N, C-alpha and C positions, 0 to 999 in steps of 0.2 A: 504493499500500500504507499502511494506517495504521500509524504508530510509536505503538503502545500506551506505550512509555516515555515518549514526549512528551505524550501525552494527560495522564498523570499527573504531568507536571514531574518525570520520572525520568531521569537518565542513563542511557544503555546500560551495562549491565553484568551479569554473569553471577549475583551475589548481591545481593539486596536486602533491607535491613531490614523485617521482615514488619509491626512496629507501626507503622514510619513511613511504610510505604506505605498502611496500613489509615487512618491518620488525614489523608493527603493525599485518598485516595479520599472520606472522609466529608466533607472540607472542601468538595471539589471538588462532589461529588454534591449538597449542600447548595446551594452556589451556582448549579448548572447543571440544578435540576430543572424539570421543564416548566412546574409550578403558578407559576411565575415569571413565564411568558408567558401566563398565563390572559386578560389582558386586552389582549393584543396581536393581531394578525390570524393568518389560519388559516397563512400561509407561514412566519409567525415562531414559531407554537405546533409546526409540524411540524419545523422545524429544530432548536427545541429538544428536542423528542423524540428526534431524530436523534442529537445530540449527547449527550443522556444516555444513550441506549442503547450507543453508541461507547464512553463512559467505563465503564459497567458490564462491557463485553465487554473493555475494557482490565483492569479490576481482575481479573475471572475469569482472563485471561491470565497476568497477571504473579504473582499469587498462588501461582499452582501451578509449581513449578519446572521439570518437565520442558516444558509449555506457554511459559514464560518462555524457555527456553534454545532451544526451537524457533523462537521469534519471533527471539530475538536472531540466530540463524543465517542466519534469513530476510532480517532487514533488511541482515545484512553481506554475505549471499553473494547475495541476489535470489531465493532460491528455500530453501525447507526441504528438508532432507537426506532421500533416498529411505528409505525403511524398509528396514532391515537384514534378511537374511534368515538371516545366519549368527550364532549366539550367541557373544558374547566367551568367549575362552578363560578368562577369569577368573569367569565366570558359569556354566560347564560344571556346575560341582558342584550347583548349586543348580537347574539346567535339567533334571538327570536326578533328583534327588531329588524335586523336585515333581511331575515326569512320574509318578513311580514310585509314589508316595503317594496321588496322585489316581487313579490306575488302581485301586489298592488300594480306595479310598474308594469310587469308581464300580461295583465289582464288589460291595462289601458292599451297598451301596444298592439294586443291582439285585436280589440275593439276597433283602432284606427287603421290596422291594416285591412279590416274588411270594408270601411267607408271610401267610397268613392266621391262622395259629395264634398265638394269645396268648402261649401256652406259649412256643412257639419265638421270637416276637417278644422276649420276657424274656430268654429265654437269650443273645440277640444284643445286649443291650444293652451287655454290658460291653464287647464287642469294637466298638462304635459310639464309646462312651466314650476308647477306647483310642486308635482312629485320629483323633479329633477333638483328642485330647491331643496326637499326634504333628505333627497338622497346624498347631496353634497353636504347637508349638514351631518348627516350620519357618517360619512366618509372622513370628515374634520376630526368627529369624535373617534373613530377608529385609528387615525392617523396620530392623534393626540396619545392614544393607550398606547400605540409602538413607541413613541419617544420615551413613554415612560418606562416600559421595558427595557430600551435600550440605556437609560440611564442608570439601570441596576448594574450593567456589565462592569464599568471600571471597578466596583466595589469587589468583584468577584476576582478581578487580577491578582491581589494579594496572596490568595490561596495558591494560585501556580507557581508564584514567585517563592513560597515557602516551602512548596511539596517537595517530596524525595525526587530523585533524579527518574526519568523515563525509563521504565522497566523494572522500578524497584518494587518489592512486595508491599511496601504500604503506600505506595503513590494512590492510588484509587480510594483509598479511605480518607487520604489527607484533602482530597478533593470536594468541592460541592458539585457533584456530577448530577444529582437530582435537582439543583436549582437550575443549571443550566439547560438540562432537558426541559424543564417546564417553560422555560424562557422561549427556548426554540419551537416547542410546540404552538404556544401561544401567537408566535411571530408566524407561523404557518397559518393558523385559523385567521389572523387578522389580514395576513397577503390574501388569502383566498376571498375573504369577505369585501375587502377594498376592490379586488378584481372583479367581483360579481355587480359591485355598484358601480363602477366605472363604465363598466359595458353597457348598463342601462341608460346612463346617463348621456352616452354616445347615441344609443339608438333613441332617445327622446330628442335629441338636437336636429334630428331629421324632419 
């Protein structure tokens, strides 16, 4: 299993400084660009291309908090946690509200799609804007919840800094892996719901 943290010269930890990570990626990508192997043999060029692709994949993984946390858990536990089927109690309000307003939007869009009359479509415009406004308001709530989750991550870094070295027998017990997994799962749900809302907002704009 590739360690994306090692590829970007970052220590394993839940929170990373986005700008520092970006600068490391830009420096390494310049140093490892396949063009630098232009005058070498085919095997060397293929190896350079592979390393560059791995570096890009590592950057894409670590820059996204949910993917970074999932990768961190995979490195520490040997496998990614299974997808949870039950919505966390702390997110049930958003789960129900997202489902309710998305169903309303879907019903409205279905009715609008069956209408050919320009007059009726014009009459439905206000209802569409009202639904879009409610969806946008819920999206802001979800994004605010996401920011609150991300704000928890810097405080978890200290456990990784103090933990025994990777591979040590007591390392897993010294790390707040359950807390990281909980944040990772919540980010997954929030990302899914924000995607569902944004999809309806786009549909309502036509």
